[in-house]
C-alpha positions in Angstrom: 30.3 -45.3 0.0 29.9 -41.6 0.9 32.6 -39.6 2.6 32.0 -38.0 6.0 31.9 -34.5 4.5 29.0 -35.5 2.1 27.0 -37.1 5.0 27.4 -33.9 7.1 26.3 -31.7 4.2 23.2 -33.9 3.6 22.2 -33.8 7.3 22.8 -30.0 7.4 20.8 -29.5 4.2 17.9 -31.6 5.6 17.8 -29.6 8.9 18.0 -26.3 7.0 15.1 -27.3 4.9 13.1 -28.3 7.9 13.9 -25.0 9.7 12.8 -23.0 6.7 9.5 -24.9 6.4 8.8 -24.5 10.1 9.6 -20.7 9.8 7.3 -20.4 6.8 4.3 -22.0 8.5 5.0 -19.9 11.6 4.8 -16.8 9.5 1.6 -18.0 7.8 -0.1 -19.0 11.1 -0.1 -15.4 12.2 -2.7 -14.6 9.5 -5.2 -17.1 11.1 -5.5 -14.8 14.2 -6.5 -11.3 13.1 -5.6 -8.5 15.5 -8.0 -5.9 16.6 -6.2 -3.3 18.7 -8.0 -0.2 20.0 -6.7 3.2 20.7 -8.2 6.6 21.6 -6.2 9.8 21.7 -7.4 13.2 23.1 -5.4 16.3 22.4 -5.3 18.3 25.6 -3.4 21.3 24.3 -1.3 22.5 21.5 1.0 25.5 21.9 2.7 27.0 18.9 5.9 28.9 19.8 8.1 31.1 17.5 11.8 30.5 17.7 15.0 30.1 15.8 16.2 26.8 14.5 19.9 27.6 15.5 21.2 30.3 17.8 23.0 32.0 14.9 20.0 32.0 12.5 17.9 35.0 12.1 15.0 33.0 10.5 11.9 32.6 12.7 10.1 29.2 12.8 7.0 28.0 14.5 7.3 24.9 16.8 4.2 23.0 18.0 4.2 21.5 21.5 1.4 18.9 22.1 0.0 17.5 25.3 -2.3 14.5 24.9 -4.1 11.6 26.6 -3.7 8.1 25.2 -5.6 4.9 25.9 -4.5 1.9 23.8 -5.0 -1.8 24.1 -2.5 -3.5 21.8 -2.7 -7.0 23.4 -4.2 -8.6 20.3 -1.1 -7.8 18.3 1.0 -10.2 20.5 1.2 -13.9 19.6 4.0 -16.5 19.5 5.7 -14.8 16.6 5.8 -11.2 17.9 9.2 -9.9 18.9 8.1 -6.4 19.7 5.6 -3.7 18.8 6.7 -0.2 17.8 3.9 2.4 18.3 3.8 6.2 17.6 1.6 9.3 17.5 1.9 11.6 14.5 0.4 14.7 13.1 -0.8 14.6 9.5 -1.4 17.9 7.8 -1.5 19.4 4.3 1.1 21.6 2.8 0.7 25.4 2.5 -0.3 27.2 -0.6 2.3 27.1 -3.3 4.4 24.4 -1.7 5.4 21.1 -3.4 4.9 19.2 -0.1 1.2 18.4 -0.2 0.9 15.7 2.5 3.1 15.9 5.6 3.4 13.7 8.6 5.5 14.4 11.7 5.9 11.9 14.6 5.8 13.6 18.0 5.7 10.5 20.4 6.8 6.9 20.1 7.4 3.8 22.2 8.8 0.3 21.9 6.6 -2.3 23.6 8.8 -5.5 24.0 6.2 -7.8 25.6 2.5 -8.3 26.2 2.9 -6.9 29.8 3.5 -3.4 28.3 0.7 -3.6 25.7 -1.8 -1.5 27.7 -1.0 2.2 27.4 -2.8 4.7 29.6 -1.1 8.1 29.5 -2.6 11.3 30.9 -1.3 14.8 30.2 1.7 13.4 28.4 4.0 15.8 26.7 5.3 15.1 23.2 8.8 13.7 23.0 9.5 15.7 19.8 8.5 19.2 18.8 6.8 19.7 15.4 8.0 22.2 12.9 7.3 22.5 9.2 9.8 22.9 6.3 8.1 26.2 5.5 8.5 27.5 9.1 4.8 28.1 9.5 2.5 25.6 11.4 -0.2 27.8 12.9 -2.4 28.0 9.9 -2.6 24.3 9.2 -5.4 21.8 9.7 -3.9 18.7 11.3 -5.1 15.3 12.3 -3.5 13.1 15.0 -2.9 9.5 14.0 -1.9 6.6 16.2 0.1 3.9 14.4 1.9 0.7 15.2 4.3 -1.8 13.6 4.5 -5.4 14.6 8.0 -6.8 14.3 7.8 -10.6 14.2 10.5 -13.1 14.8 9.8 -14.6 11.3 7.8 -13.1 8.5 6.6 -9.8 7.2 6.2 -6.6 9.2 2.6 -5.7 10.0 1.5 -2.0 10.0 -1.7 -0.4 11.2 -3.1 3.0 12.3 -6.1 4.7 13.9 -7.2 8.2 12.9 -8.3 10.4 15.8 -11.8 11.9 15.6 -11.0 15.4 16.8 -8.8 17.4 14.5 -6.4 20.2 15.4 -7.8 23.2 13.6 -6.2 26.7 13.5 -8.9 28.0 15.8 -7.9 25.3 18.4 -4.2 26.1 18.4 -3.0 28.4 21.1 -0.3 30.8 19.7 2.4 31.6 22.2 5.0 34.2 21.2 8.2 33.2 22.9 11.8 32.9 21.8 13.5 29.5 22.0 
């Protein structure tokens, strides 16, 4: 009646449909369990150092080096559909006068948390992985806010994003200028 090829195609088509339906319900089931992660960040110190972007450049830029304390509990982000969680700390600040860049964000620390065993972060006097500099070359006169953000990367479904704003801001009076050549 039907050839072997047609029967194999029908079986494969049926199993593909079942796999997509199971994946769809898996992605939807994550929405039934809302996540409530918590995080607190304390900026210990911020040092702004003047230096050159390249050794052959005569232009001076300001580089910010941040030391911070971080306590985060991201366990509620993990469920049966979580592959890994990417989290980061960033500085959000406004652009200078006369610049077209009004809102700026620079990431200065990040981590990949592959399992629920690594979901509790408790860092003390941690130094930033990346230095912060602005496109204008000036960072000292900016008001900045630290933000802790995360991205849940699921096995199936949409990426979930979230962030927590830190209460204490980095104001120009709180920045410690250090004149040093890099």
